[in-house]
N, CA, C and O atoms as a DFTB+ gen file, in Angstrom:
388 C
 N C O
     1  1      18.628      -3.701      16.139
     2  2      17.687      -4.693      15.665
     3  2      16.380      -4.530      16.432
     4  3      16.372      -4.420      17.658
     5  1      15.279      -4.517      15.692
     6  2      13.964      -4.337      16.309
     7  2      13.550      -5.608      17.046
     8  3      13.853      -6.724      16.623
     9  1      12.856      -5.405      18.150
    10  2      12.370      -6.532      18.949
    11  2      11.303      -7.293      18.166
    12  3      10.505      -6.699      17.440
    13  1      11.304      -8.604      18.324
    14  2      10.315      -9.455      17.669
    15  2       9.127      -9.656      18.597
    16  3       9.252      -9.587      19.819
    17  1       7.984      -9.904      17.996
    18  2       6.769     -10.080      18.772
    19  2       5.914     -11.148      18.107
    20  3       5.799     -11.191      16.882
    21  1       5.317     -12.007      18.920
    22  2       4.399     -13.012      18.405
    23  2       2.991     -12.444      18.455
    24  3       2.513     -12.003      19.501
    25  1       2.342     -12.466      17.301
    26  2       0.959     -11.994      17.235
    27  2       0.136     -13.030      16.484
    28  3       0.669     -13.983      15.914
    29  1      -1.151     -12.823      16.497
    30  2      -2.069     -13.654      15.733
    31  2      -3.076     -12.724      15.082
    32  3      -3.686     -11.888      15.747
    33  1      -3.243     -12.877      13.785
    34  2      -4.262     -12.095      13.081
    35  2      -5.286     -13.049      12.494
    36  3      -4.967     -14.177      12.119
    37  1      -6.509     -12.580      12.423
    38  2      -7.596     -13.398      11.882
    39  2      -7.957     -12.871      10.504
    40  3      -8.293     -11.699      10.335
    41  1      -7.881     -13.768       9.519
    42  2      -8.259     -13.435       8.159
    43  2      -9.335     -14.412       7.712
    44  3      -9.132     -15.625       7.734
    45  1     -10.456     -13.888       7.316
    46  2     -11.576     -14.710       6.852
    47  2     -11.942     -15.775       7.875
    48  3     -12.288     -16.900       7.514
    49  1     -11.865     -15.417       9.148
    50  2     -12.267     -16.323      10.209
    51  2     -11.200     -17.315      10.648
    52  3     -11.457     -18.129      11.535
    53  1     -10.030     -17.273      10.066
    54  2      -8.962     -18.204      10.428
    55  2      -7.813     -17.438      11.080
    56  3      -7.394     -16.387      10.595
    57  1      -7.314     -17.983      12.188
    58  2      -6.204     -17.360      12.919
    59  2      -4.876     -17.709      12.255
    60  3      -4.641     -18.851      11.859
    61  1      -4.021     -16.709      12.145
    62  2      -2.692     -16.895      11.590
    63  2      -1.663     -16.367      12.588
    64  3      -1.472     -15.156      12.703
    65  1      -0.995     -17.280      13.313
    66  2       0.059     -16.832      14.231
    67  2       1.323     -16.499      13.439
    68  3       1.630     -17.149      12.440
    69  1       2.035     -15.501      13.887
    70  2       3.280     -15.112      13.217
    71  2       4.179     -14.357      14.174
    72  3       3.731     -13.817      15.185
    73  1       5.443     -14.330      13.836
    74  2       6.422     -13.550      14.582
    75  2       6.879     -12.420      13.670
    76  3       7.365     -12.655      12.564
    77  1       6.716     -11.193      14.149
    78  2       7.029     -10.016      13.344
    79  2       7.857      -9.040      14.167
    80  3       7.992      -9.183      15.382
    81  1       8.400      -8.059      13.488
    82  2       9.076      -6.968      14.176
    83  2       8.035      -6.171      14.952
    84  3       6.959      -5.881      14.429
    85  1       8.341      -5.826      16.164
    86  2       7.384      -5.118      17.020
    87  2       6.917      -3.816      16.382
    88  3       5.759      -3.430      16.542
    89  1       7.799      -3.139      15.666
    90  2       7.416      -1.864      15.048
    91  2       6.422      -2.057      13.904
    92  3       5.772      -1.098      13.488
    93  1       6.295      -3.278      13.393
    94  2       5.378      -3.550      12.281
    95  2       4.006      -4.051      12.729
    96  3       3.134      -4.281      11.891
    97  1       3.804      -4.220      14.016
    98  2       2.559      -4.806      14.495
    99  2       1.335      -4.039      14.008
   100  3       0.381      -4.649      13.526
   101  1       1.344      -2.740      14.121
   102  2       0.195      -1.932      13.699
   103  2      -0.093      -2.138      12.212
   104  3      -1.255      -2.203      11.812
   105  1       0.948      -2.239      11.396
   106  2       0.763      -2.461       9.953
   107  2       0.032      -3.775       9.702
   108  3      -0.907      -3.830       8.908
   109  1       0.468      -4.828      10.380
   110  2      -0.156      -6.137      10.188
   111  2      -1.610      -6.130      10.649
   112  3      -2.481      -6.682       9.977
   113  1      -1.865      -5.519      11.766
   114  2      -3.232      -5.493      12.287
   115  2      -4.161      -4.678      11.384
   116  3      -5.295      -5.082      11.126
   117  1      -3.675      -3.537      10.910
   118  2      -4.496      -2.725      10.007
   119  2      -4.704      -3.417       8.673
   120  3      -5.788      -3.341       8.095
   121  1      -3.669      -4.096       8.178
   122  2      -3.803      -4.835       6.919
   123  2      -4.851      -5.938       7.067
   124  3      -5.670      -6.141       6.170
   125  1      -4.828      -6.644       8.185
   126  2      -5.822      -7.695       8.427
   127  2      -7.222      -7.100       8.483
   128  3      -8.164      -7.689       7.953
   129  1      -7.372      -5.947       9.116
   130  2      -8.683      -5.287       9.169
   131  2      -9.161      -4.918       7.765
   132  3     -10.329      -5.111       7.428
   133  1      -8.251      -4.388       6.955
   134  2      -8.611      -4.008       5.582
   135  2      -9.041      -5.225       4.767
   136  3     -10.030      -5.173       4.037
   137  1      -8.296      -6.313       4.894
   138  2      -8.640      -7.532       4.155
   139  2     -10.000      -8.049       4.592
   140  3     -10.833      -8.396       3.755
   141  1     -10.228      -8.101       5.897
   142  2     -11.512      -8.590       6.402
   143  2     -12.667      -7.688       5.970
   144  3     -13.766      -8.176       5.707
   145  1     -12.429      -6.393       5.895
   146  2     -13.469      -5.473       5.429
   147  2     -13.795      -5.732       3.954
   148  3     -14.962      -5.718       3.563
   149  1     -12.772      -5.965       3.147
   150  2     -13.006      -6.282       1.734
   151  2     -13.788      -7.586       1.591
   152  3     -14.725      -7.672       0.797
   153  1     -13.401      -8.587       2.359
   154  2     -14.099      -9.872       2.306
   155  2     -15.567      -9.690       2.668
   156  3     -16.444     -10.250       2.011
   157  1     -15.834      -8.915       3.703
   158  2     -17.216      -8.657       4.106
   159  2     -17.991      -7.978       2.985
   160  3     -19.142      -8.328       2.722
   161  1     -17.365      -7.007       2.324
   162  2     -18.019      -6.330       1.194
   163  2     -18.327      -7.297       0.071
   164  3     -19.421      -7.272      -0.493
   165  1     -17.358      -8.161      -0.262
   166  2     -17.578      -9.127      -1.338
   167  2     -18.675     -10.123      -0.976
   168  3     -19.446     -10.539      -1.841
   169  1     -18.750     -10.506       0.290
   170  2     -19.789     -11.454       0.723
   171  2     -21.186     -10.868       0.548
   172  3     -22.142     -11.606       0.307
   173  1     -21.312      -9.545       0.668
   174  2     -22.632      -8.930       0.487
   175  2     -22.986      -8.783      -0.987
   176  3     -24.155      -8.598      -1.324
   177  1     -21.998      -8.861      -1.867
   178  2     -22.237      -8.679      -3.302
   179  2     -22.493      -9.977      -4.051
   180  3     -23.315     -10.012      -4.967
   181  1     -21.794     -11.052      -3.669
   182  2     -21.970     -12.306      -4.388
   183  2     -21.650     -13.499      -3.492
   184  3     -20.960     -13.375      -2.480
   185  1     -22.166     -14.645      -3.891
   186  2     -21.942     -15.876      -3.144
   187  2     -20.806     -16.640      -3.809
   188  3     -20.838     -16.885      -5.015
   189  1     -19.804     -17.014      -3.023
   190  2     -18.653     -17.729      -3.568
   191  2     -18.007     -18.542      -2.463
   192  3     -18.445     -18.520      -1.313
   193  1     -16.969     -19.253      -2.830
   194  2     -16.185     -20.009      -1.861
   195  2     -15.305     -19.045      -1.070
   196  3     -14.934     -17.987      -1.578
   197  1     -14.969     -19.403       0.170
   198  2     -14.124     -18.511       0.986
   199  2     -12.813     -18.116       0.306
   200  3     -12.374     -16.972       0.422
   201  1     -12.192     -19.052      -0.398
   202  2     -10.924     -18.717      -1.064
   203  2     -11.132     -17.716      -2.201
   204  3     -10.214     -16.972      -2.545
   205  1     -12.333     -17.695      -2.784
   206  2     -12.622     -16.710      -3.824
   207  2     -12.660     -15.300      -3.239
   208  3     -12.176     -14.353      -3.860
   209  1     -13.232     -15.163      -2.050
   210  2     -13.245     -13.853      -1.392
   211  2     -11.819     -13.392      -1.098
   212  3     -11.471     -12.228      -1.299
   213  1     -11.006     -14.328      -0.620
   214  2      -9.601     -13.990      -0.342
   215  2      -8.870     -13.597      -1.623
   216  3      -8.087     -12.646      -1.629
   217  1      -9.123     -14.323      -2.699
   218  2      -8.474     -14.006      -3.975
   219  2      -8.879     -12.622      -4.465
   220  3      -8.036     -11.855      -4.931
   221  1     -10.163     -12.302      -4.362
   222  2     -10.626     -10.986      -4.796
   223  2     -10.041      -9.874      -3.925
   224  3      -9.679      -8.811      -4.429
   225  1      -9.950     -10.121      -2.624
   226  2      -9.347      -9.128      -1.730
   227  2      -7.874      -8.938      -2.079
   228  3      -7.381      -7.810      -2.108
   229  1      -7.172     -10.042      -2.345
   230  2      -5.755      -9.946      -2.712
   231  2      -5.586      -9.168      -4.009
   232  3      -4.684      -8.338      -4.131
   233  1      -6.455      -9.439      -4.975
   234  2      -6.379      -8.719      -6.249
   235  2      -6.625      -7.228      -6.048
   236  3      -5.894      -6.407      -6.602
   237  1      -7.638      -6.861      -5.270
   238  2      -7.943      -5.449      -5.032
   239  2      -6.771      -4.737      -4.364
   240  3      -6.428      -3.616      -4.739
   241  1      -6.161      -5.383      -3.383
   242  2      -5.024      -4.783      -2.682
   243  2      -3.829      -4.649      -3.617
   244  3      -3.109      -3.652      -3.565
   245  1      -3.614      -5.648      -4.471
   246  2      -2.508      -5.574      -5.425
   247  2      -2.734      -4.452      -6.438
   248  3      -1.793      -3.743      -6.795
   249  1      -3.966      -4.289      -6.901
   250  2      -4.283      -3.212      -7.846
   251  2      -4.043      -1.853      -7.185
   252  3      -3.482      -0.949      -7.805
   253  1      -4.466      -1.712      -5.937
   254  2      -4.229      -0.461      -5.209
   255  2      -2.742      -0.168      -5.088
   256  3      -2.315       0.974      -5.258
   257  1      -1.948      -1.201      -4.793
   258  2      -0.489      -1.041      -4.659
   259  2       0.128      -0.612      -5.990
   260  3       0.946       0.308      -6.028
   261  1      -0.258      -1.269      -7.069
   262  2       0.275      -0.930      -8.392
   263  2      -0.132       0.484      -8.772
   264  3       0.666       1.222      -9.350
   265  1      -1.354       0.869      -8.457
   266  2      -1.811       2.231      -8.755
   267  2      -0.953       3.259      -8.038
   268  3      -0.558       4.265      -8.629
   269  1      -0.663       3.011      -6.767
   270  2       0.194       3.926      -6.017
   271  2       1.585       4.008      -6.626
   272  3       2.152       5.094      -6.751
   273  1       2.135       2.855      -7.007
   274  2       3.465       2.845      -7.622
   275  2       3.464       3.619      -8.929
   276  3       4.390       4.384      -9.201
   277  1       2.432       3.424      -9.738
   278  2       2.365       4.114     -11.026
   279  2       2.168       5.613     -10.841
   280  3       2.702       6.405     -11.617
   281  1       1.417       6.008      -9.832
   282  2       1.206       7.431      -9.570
   283  2       2.498       8.116      -9.150
   284  3       2.694       9.302      -9.416
   285  1       3.374       7.372      -8.499
   286  2       4.640       7.947      -8.030
   287  2       5.661       8.099      -9.143
   288  3       6.573       8.920      -9.038
   289  1       5.520       7.323     -10.201
   290  2       6.478       7.398     -11.303
   291  2       6.310       8.725     -12.030
   292  3       5.195       9.190     -12.267
   293  1       7.428       9.312     -12.371
   294  2       7.364      10.567     -13.112
   295  2       7.261      10.282     -14.599
   296  3       8.010       9.474     -15.147
   297  1       6.334      10.948     -15.230
   298  2       6.210      10.834     -16.676
   299  2       7.306      11.689     -17.307
   300  3       7.855      12.570     -16.646
   301  1       7.629      11.446     -18.561
   302  2       8.639      12.293     -19.230
   303  2       8.274      13.774     -19.181
   304  3       9.147      14.631     -19.050
   305  1       6.984      14.067     -19.285
   306  2       6.560      15.468     -19.239
   307  2       6.845      16.082     -17.866
   308  3       7.302      17.220     -17.768
   309  1       6.568      15.311     -16.809
   310  2       6.830      15.800     -15.448
   311  2       8.329      16.004     -15.232
   312  3       8.743      16.972     -14.593
   313  1       9.138      15.090     -15.766
   314  2      10.586      15.237     -15.643
   315  2      11.062      16.491     -16.355
   316  3      11.940      17.192     -15.853
   317  1      10.490      16.786     -17.528
   318  2      10.863      17.997     -18.270
   319  2      10.469      19.242     -17.491
   320  3      11.222      20.215     -17.457
   321  1       9.303      19.222     -16.869
   322  2       8.853      20.364     -16.061
   323  2       9.783      20.559     -14.870
   324  3      10.146      21.690     -14.546
   325  1      10.170      19.470     -14.218
   326  2      11.096      19.566     -13.085
   327  2      12.433      20.146     -13.533
   328  3      13.018      20.963     -12.821
   329  1      12.925      19.737     -14.699
   330  2      14.192      20.270     -15.216
   331  2      14.064      21.771     -15.485
   332  3      14.971      22.539     -15.165
   333  1      12.949      22.185     -16.068
   334  2      12.724      23.611     -16.318
   335  2      12.646      24.393     -15.007
   336  3      13.184      25.496     -14.913
   337  1      11.990      23.840     -14.008
   338  2      11.923      24.498     -12.704
   339  2      13.308      24.673     -12.104
   340  3      13.603      25.713     -11.514
   341  1      14.157      23.666     -12.248
   342  2      15.519      23.788     -11.724
   343  2      16.292      24.888     -12.459
   344  3      17.024      25.659     -11.839
   345  1      16.122      24.952     -13.777
   346  2      16.801      25.990     -14.554
   347  2      16.315      27.382     -14.154
   348  3      17.115      28.310     -14.028
   349  1      15.028      27.524     -13.957
   350  2      14.469      28.819     -13.539
   351  2      15.007      29.204     -12.166
   352  3      15.388      30.353     -11.947
   353  1      15.038      28.250     -11.244
   354  2      15.581      28.529      -9.911
   355  2      17.038      28.962      -9.983
   356  3      17.440      29.908      -9.306
   357  1      17.835      28.274     -10.804
   358  2      19.238      28.664     -10.955
   359  2      19.354      30.076     -11.515
   360  3      20.179      30.864     -11.050
   361  1      18.541      30.396     -12.500
   362  2      18.573      31.725     -13.102
   363  2      18.168      32.796     -12.093
   364  3      18.835      33.824     -11.977
   365  1      17.090      32.560     -11.371
   366  2      16.595      33.553     -10.423
   367  2      17.500      33.712      -9.205
   368  3      17.534      34.776      -8.587
   369  1      18.221      32.670      -8.868
   370  2      19.061      32.713      -7.653
   371  2      20.533      32.959      -7.966
   372  3      21.375      32.859      -7.073
   373  1      20.858      33.277      -9.218
   374  2      22.271      33.544      -9.536
   375  2      22.692      34.882      -8.929
   376  3      21.862      35.774      -8.753
   377  1      23.936      35.017      -8.621
   378  2      24.419      36.287      -8.028
   379  2      24.221      37.447      -8.999
   380  3      24.455      37.316     -10.200
   381  1      23.795      38.561      -8.469
   382  2      23.608      39.776      -9.288
   383  2      24.959      40.434      -9.530
   384  3      25.818      40.444      -8.647
   385  1      25.142      40.972     -10.701
   386  2      26.398      41.646     -11.031
   387  2      26.264      43.124     -10.960
   388  3      27.231      43.844     -11.210
């Protein structure tokens, strides 16, 4: 079991204390930095309420996550190519008679 650690991250100027697995600390800190960077970018583009900046940052991060998931999915064409590659490998690596 991984050791737990109490940390505090600041998002949009507000501190959020939490207890996380010690091995995940870097992930949380980098995620907070990314969110704060997005918020800063949105603040330079338009004037809105603080929760609107957070909502836009959340949406952007969710879109990025979905894009990564979709990129990892194999299309039927890619699956067919992989099957052909396996068949070619089997043919080329079969014992010679």
